[in-house]
C-alpha positions, 0 to 999 in steps of 0.5 A, spaced: 414 712 467 415 715 459 414 710 454 420 710 449 415 711 444 413 718 440 406 722 441 405 722 433 398 726 433 394 730 437 387 732 435 381 735 439 378 729 442 384 724 440 391 722 441 396 716 438 403 714 441 407 710 436 412 705 440 416 702 434 410 698 430 405 698 436 399 704 435 396 706 441 390 710 440 387 715 445 379 717 444 374 720 447 378 726 450 376 732 452 378 738 447 382 744 449 384 740 455 390 738 459 391 730 458 396 725 460 397 718 456 403 713 455 407 718 459 406 724 455 403 730 457 399 734 452 393 739 450 388 737 446 386 742 440 380 746 440 374 745 436 373 752 433 365 752 432 361 747 428 365 742 423 363 743 416 368 739 412 374 735 413 379 734 407 386 731 406 393 732 403 399 728 401 406 730 398 412 726 395 409 720 394 415 718 389 411 713 385 417 709 381 422 710 386 427 704 388 431 706 394 432 712 399 437 714 403 442 716 398 445 723 398 448 725 391 453 729 394 455 725 400 455 718 397 457 715 404 451 718 408 447 712 408 444 707 410 440 706 403 434 702 404 430 698 398 424 693 397 426 686 399 426 681 393 419 679 392 415 685 396 411 690 393 415 697 391 415 701 398 412 707 395 406 703 393 406 700 400 406 706 404 401 710 399 396 704 399 396 705 406 395 712 406 389 712 401 385 707 405 386 711 411 384 718 408 379 714 404 376 712 411 374 720 414 371 720 407 375 727 405 371 732 401 378 733 397 384 730 397 390 734 395 397 731 393 402 737 392 408 735 388 413 729 386 407 724 384 414 721 381 421 719 382 423 721 375 418 724 371 416 718 367 409 717 364 408 711 366 410 713 374 404 717 373 399 713 371 401 709 377 400 714 381 393 715 378 391 708 378 392 709 386 388 715 387 383 716 382 379 710 384 378 711 391 377 719 390 375 720 383 373 728 382 375 729 389 383 729 387 386 735 386 394 734 384 400 738 382 407 736 380 413 737 384 420 738 382 421 730 381 415 730 376 418 737 372 425 734 371 423 730 365 420 733 358 413 730 360 408 735 362 403 732 366 400 735 372 403 741 369 396 746 371 399 753 374 393 755 378 387 750 381 382 751 386 376 748 389 370 751 394 369 746 400 364 748 405 367 753 409 374 753 406 377 755 399 383 751 397 388 754 392 393 750 389 400 753 386 405 749 381 411 752 384 416 748 379 421 750 375 422 744 370 429 741 370 431 745 377 430 742 384 428 749 387 422 752 385 418 759 383 412 762 382 410 767 376 407 774 376 401 771 373 400 766 379 401 771 384 396 775 381 391 770 380 392 768 387 391 775 390 385 776 386 382 769 388 383 771 396 380 778 395 374 775 392 373 769 396 367 769 400 371 764 405 377 762 408 382 760 403 388 755 404 394 755 399 398 749 397 404 748 393 410 743 392 416 748 394 416 751 401 417 759 401 423 763 403 423 767 409 423 774 407 427 776 414 433 772 412 440 774 410 441 769 406 438 771 399 440 766 394 438 764 387 439 757 388 435 757 394 431 750 395 425 752 396 421 758 392 425 763 389 426 769 394 423 774 389 417 770 388 417 768 395 416 776 397 411 776 392 407 770 395 408 773 402 405 780 400 399 777 397 398 773 404 400 780 408 394 784 405 389 778 404 386 776 411 382 771 407 388 766 406 390 763 413 396 759 411 401 756 406 402 748 406 408 746 402 412 739 402 419 738 398 423 738 405 421 731 407 420 734 414 414 737 418 415 744 420 412 750 422 415 757 420 412 764 422 414 770 418 414 778 421 410 780 414 404 775 416 404 775 423 401 769 426 399 765 419 403 758 419 408 756 413 407 749 413 412 743 411 409 736 411 413 730 411 413 725 405 408 720 404 413 715 402 418 714 408 419 715 415 414 718 418 410 716 412 403 720 413 398 724 411 395 731 413 388 732 415 384 738 415 378 739 419 375 745 417 370 749 423 366 755 422 371 758 427 378 755 424 381 750 421 385 744 424 391 741 421 391 734 424 398 729 422 397 721 421 403 717 421 400 711 416 399 705 421 398 699 416 403 694 419 406 694 412 407 701 412 409 702 419 415 696 418 418 700 412 417 707 416 421 704 422 427 702 417 427 708 414 427 713 420 436 711 420 436 715 414 442 720 413 447 717 419 441 716 423 439 723 423 433 723 419 428 721 424 429 727 428 429 732 422 423 729 419 418 728 425 419 735 428 414 737 434 408 735 436 406 743 434 409 742 427 404 737 426 398 738 429 395 745 430 389 750 430 389 756 425 384 761 427 381 767 423 385 773 421 382 780 422 383 785 417 390 788 417 
């Protein structure tokens, strides 16, 4: 009989089911094969060749935040959650668990793609660094999000950054527009990515805080919550003509979702849920010589699970389904592209 839990993670040789705060790990599975565990049927991911490296990414870590679940335009849309008196701040609980789990895979890099802070305060940014720098040192690559660009501080305001890892190149874009929740990209950033992808000797994965606007959408608004439509068209154009780019990976929306656009075929346009509340996780990228796997992990320290179980009830109870997404939004394989 099916459990009342959730099939959280499916990788090539393992799967994880969460039933409340109970974590059920199933290891030793055959890759690219059908399995049934805890009442769930699923197919494990393939292993596309030799494993070259693993790296990790998080987003929306929100150091300094003291409550979650409140919507500015609907003060009745609770429940609102706060840490109990005497407890550690919940962003620290969640990030402490995520840092420990990411460190356990010895990642080649850790990418933090925005909303490092709650209010853009320098002290919040320093607190973020105090968790991530000791653990990862020069393997840490981070960029700001809209929360970080909401003040006059300019920390993490690097327009572009990249790091070459075994089998893959990671490109990071600052998509913020200071003082606005929505994002954009400059022509210089788009040109930089175009040149990097044209010359890269290995596949490229692109990361940024904001998600792209779908060029096929009939709703073209200057107030679009993600990357402005004009800039999104520029970004999509680069991805369409540069087959070295295998995907774009964002945060910002606090949910797991994968979209695909007509102009870029099977390329995934990915959003990964936040670290600081339900489901409270991080993404692992396994780079093989024939493709890349995204494997989502729900942070599973006891303290983190206790908090994330509470916060699934936000926004009148609809947040859990919105944020979690489907297993195919969380865990999937990305194959090489052919020349267009």
